[in-house]
C-alpha positions as CSV (number, residue, x, y, z in Angstrom):
1,M,68.6,91.0,41.5
2,S,69.3,87.7,39.8
3,T,70.0,84.7,41.9
4,R,72.6,83.5,39.4
5,E,76.3,83.3,40.5
6,N,77.9,86.6,39.9
7,L,81.7,86.5,40.1
8,F,82.1,90.3,39.8
9,R,79.7,91.6,42.4
10,P,81.4,90.8,45.7
11,I,84.9,91.9,44.8
12,H,83.6,95.0,42.9
13,K,81.7,96.1,46.0
14,G,85.0,95.9,47.9
15,I,86.8,97.9,45.3
16,R,84.1,100.6,45.3
17,S,84.3,100.8,49.1
18,M,88.0,101.2,48.9
19,I,87.8,103.9,46.3
20,F,85.1,105.9,48.2
21,I,87.1,105.8,51.4
22,L,90.3,106.7,49.7
23,G,88.6,109.6,48.0
24,L,87.4,110.9,51.3
25,R,90.9,110.6,52.8
26,L,92.4,112.5,49.9
27,G,89.8,115.2,50.3
28,T,90.5,115.6,54.0
29,T,94.3,115.5,53.8
30,D,96.2,118.7,54.8
31,F,99.0,118.5,52.2
32,A,100.8,121.4,54.0
33,D,101.4,118.9,56.8
34,L,104.4,116.7,55.9
35,G,103.2,113.8,58.0
36,E,99.7,113.7,56.5
37,S,100.8,114.1,52.9
38,S,103.5,111.5,53.2
39,A,101.1,109.1,54.9
40,V,98.4,109.3,52.1
41,A,101.0,109.1,49.4
42,T,102.5,106.0,51.0
43,Q,99.0,104.4,51.4
44,L,98.4,105.0,47.7
45,K,101.7,103.7,46.5
46,H,104.1,101.7,48.7
47,D,105.5,99.4,46.0
48,L,103.8,99.4,42.7
49,A,105.8,96.5,41.4
50,N,104.7,94.2,44.1
51,S,101.1,92.9,43.4
52,A,101.0,91.3,46.9
53,S,101.5,94.6,48.5
54,N,98.7,96.2,50.5
55,C,99.1,99.6,48.8
56,L,95.8,100.5,47.2
57,L,97.2,101.3,43.8
58,C,98.9,97.9,43.8
59,L,95.6,96.2,44.7
60,L,93.7,97.9,41.9
61,Q,96.4,96.9,39.4
62,A,96.7,93.4,40.7
63,H,92.9,93.0,40.3
64,S,93.1,93.7,36.6
65,V,95.9,91.2,36.2
66,H,94.1,88.5,38.0
67,E,90.9,89.1,36.0
68,D,92.8,88.9,32.7
69,R,94.4,85.6,33.7
70,D,91.6,83.8,35.5
71,L,88.3,85.1,34.3
72,F,88.7,86.7,30.9
73,A,90.5,83.7,29.4
74,A,87.5,81.6,30.2
75,V,85.0,84.0,28.5
76,R,87.2,84.7,25.5
77,A,86.4,81.3,23.9
78,F,82.7,82.2,23.7
79,D,82.7,86.0,23.0
80,E,86.1,87.7,22.3
81,D,84.8,91.2,21.6
82,P,83.7,92.2,25.1
83,V,86.9,90.6,26.5
84,K,89.0,92.8,24.2
85,M,87.0,95.8,25.3
86,M,87.6,95.1,29.0
87,M,91.3,94.4,28.5
88,A,91.7,97.7,26.6
89,E,90.1,99.4,29.6
90,H,92.6,97.5,31.9
91,A,95.4,98.9,29.8
92,V,94.1,102.5,30.4
93,I,93.8,101.7,34.1
94,V,97.4,100.5,34.3
95,R,98.6,103.7,32.6
96,R,96.6,105.9,34.9
97,I,97.8,104.0,38.0
98,E,101.4,104.6,36.9
99,G,100.6,108.3,36.5
100,V,99.2,108.6,40.0
101,A,102.1,106.6,41.4
102,K,104.6,109.1,39.9
103,L,102.7,112.0,41.5
104,C,102.9,110.2,44.9
105,D,106.7,109.9,44.4
106,N,106.9,113.6,43.6
107,L,104.8,114.5,46.6
108,L,107.2,112.6,48.9
109,D,110.1,114.6,47.6
110,I,108.7,118.1,48.2
111,P,109.8,119.8,51.5
112,D,108.0,123.2,50.9
113,P,104.4,123.3,52.3
114,T,103.1,125.6,49.5
115,R,104.5,123.4,46.8
116,R,103.2,120.3,48.6
117,I,99.7,121.8,48.6
118,E,99.9,122.3,44.8
119,A,101.2,118.8,44.3
120,G,98.5,117.4,46.6
121,D,95.8,119.2,44.5
122,Q,97.2,117.7,41.3
123,L,97.4,114.2,42.9
124,T,93.8,114.5,44.1
125,L,92.6,115.5,40.6
126,E,94.5,112.7,38.9
127,A,93.4,110.1,41.5
128,N,89.8,111.1,41.1
129,D,90.1,110.8,37.3
130,L,91.5,107.3,37.9
131,F,88.7,106.4,40.3
132,A,86.0,107.7,38.0
133,F,87.3,105.6,35.1
134,Y,87.7,102.6,37.4
135,L,84.2,102.8,38.7
136,A,82.8,103.1,35.2
137,H,84.9,100.1,34.2
138,L,83.5,98.0,37.1
139,N,80.0,98.8,35.8
140,N,81.0,97.9,32.3
141,E,82.4,94.5,33.4
142,E,79.1,93.6,35.2
143,A,76.9,94.9,32.3
144,V,78.9,93.2,29.5
145,L,80.6,90.1,30.8
146,V,78.1,88.8,33.4
147,P,75.4,88.1,30.7
148,V,78.0,86.2,28.6
149,M,79.0,84.1,31.6
150,W,75.4,83.3,32.5
151,E,74.7,82.2,28.9
152,H,77.7,79.9,28.6
153,F,78.4,78.7,32.2
154,T,76.4,76.9,34.8
155,D,76.5,78.2,38.4
156,E,78.7,75.2,39.3
157,Q,81.2,76.1,36.6
158,L,81.2,79.8,37.7
159,R,81.9,78.8,41.3
160,A,84.8,76.7,40.0
161,L,86.2,79.8,38.2
162,R,85.7,81.8,41.4
163,A,87.6,79.2,43.5
164,Q,90.4,79.2,40.9
165,F,90.5,83.0,41.1
166,Y,90.7,83.1,44.9
167,N,93.1,80.2,45.3
168,T,95.7,81.4,42.9
169,I,96.3,84.8,44.5
170,P,98.7,85.1,47.5
171,L,96.9,84.5,50.8
172,T,98.0,88.0,52.1
173,T,96.3,89.6,49.0
174,F,93.2,87.5,49.4
175,E,93.0,88.6,53.1
176,T,93.3,92.2,52.1
177,W,90.6,91.9,49.5
178,M,88.3,90.2,51.8
179,R,88.8,92.8,54.5
180,W,87.4,95.3,52.0
181,T,84.8,93.0,50.4
182,L,83.0,91.3,53.3
183,P,81.9,94.5,55.1
184,A,80.7,95.9,51.8
185,L,78.2,93.1,51.1
186,N,74.6,92.9,52.2
187,A,73.3,90.0,54.3
188,N,72.1,87.9,51.4
189,E,75.3,88.4,49.5
190,L,77.4,87.3,52.4
191,V,75.4,84.1,52.8
192,V,75.6,83.3,49.1
193,L,79.3,84.0,48.8
194,L,80.3,82.1,52.0
195,S,78.0,79.2,51.5
196,G,79.4,78.8,48.0
197,M,83.0,78.9,49.2
198,K,82.1,76.3,51.8
199,T,81.3,73.8,49.1
200,D,84.4,74.5,47.0
201,P,86.6,71.5,46.5
202,A,89.6,71.2,48.7
203,P,91.9,73.0,49.0
204,N,89.7,76.1,49.5
205,R,89.8,79.2,51.5
206,F,86.6,78.8,53.4
207,A,88.3,78.7,56.8
208,D,90.3,81.8,56.0
209,V,87.3,83.8,54.8
210,M,85.2,82.8,57.8
211,R,88.1,84.0,60.1
212,L,88.1,87.3,58.2
213,A,84.4,87.6,58.4
214,K,84.5,87.2,62.2
215,E,87.2,89.9,62.4
216,T,85.6,92.4,60.0
217,L,81.8,92.1,60.3
218,R,79.6,93.8,62.9
219,P,78.7,91.4,65.7
220,D,75.1,91.1,64.6
221,R,76.1,90.5,61.0
222,W,78.7,87.9,62.0
223,A,76.1,86.1,64.2
224,M,73.8,85.9,61.2
225,V,76.6,84.5,59.0
226,E,77.7,81.9,61.6
227,N,74.1,80.8,62.1
228,Q,73.2,80.5,58.4
229,V,76.6,79.3,57.0
230,G,78.1,77.4,59.9
231,S,81.8,76.6,60.3
């Protein structure tokens, strides 16, 4: 694994963790049960128009929007073709998210258990198609865009882009992302990410991310972070 700054790896690990856990929840949901089916549909889609919402579809869509604005714009000046390819994939993701969101709405409106099971099966299939495409897209971003970034940006410049990316999203959204991301990282990745954020120019979100690390990491992992990164 390269020691270069990789802007995609941490947040992508959080997204993969989110997708895997949500896939497991969909697979174990009894859609005949009104409470269970309504709960999973609500978790998937609470308010798709609100990118600060904690609903999972909202987070996936918001991530694409923030990448377009804060990361892709910086890379486009050096190599426009891979950026166009990734933005085209983002457009597909948005359409698929909207399709899954409509299925969630439909599910919430079905009182009959048999019809709810059928709707739940359709939702699961469509959601899995979205997840499969999204996972492939994450791999594509890392394979295509990271080498371009390493060629044209220093690690200091990449850290500045990361700080811009994190500082311009609402704090509530940042906290939600970090609750998924931090537990998904290995020990070295945690130290690299948090140490880098500690040196970001003010204002930064180092205090926020350390608070979240203390809340979300296993005690032994938090002790290691506190020892190596400090407060």
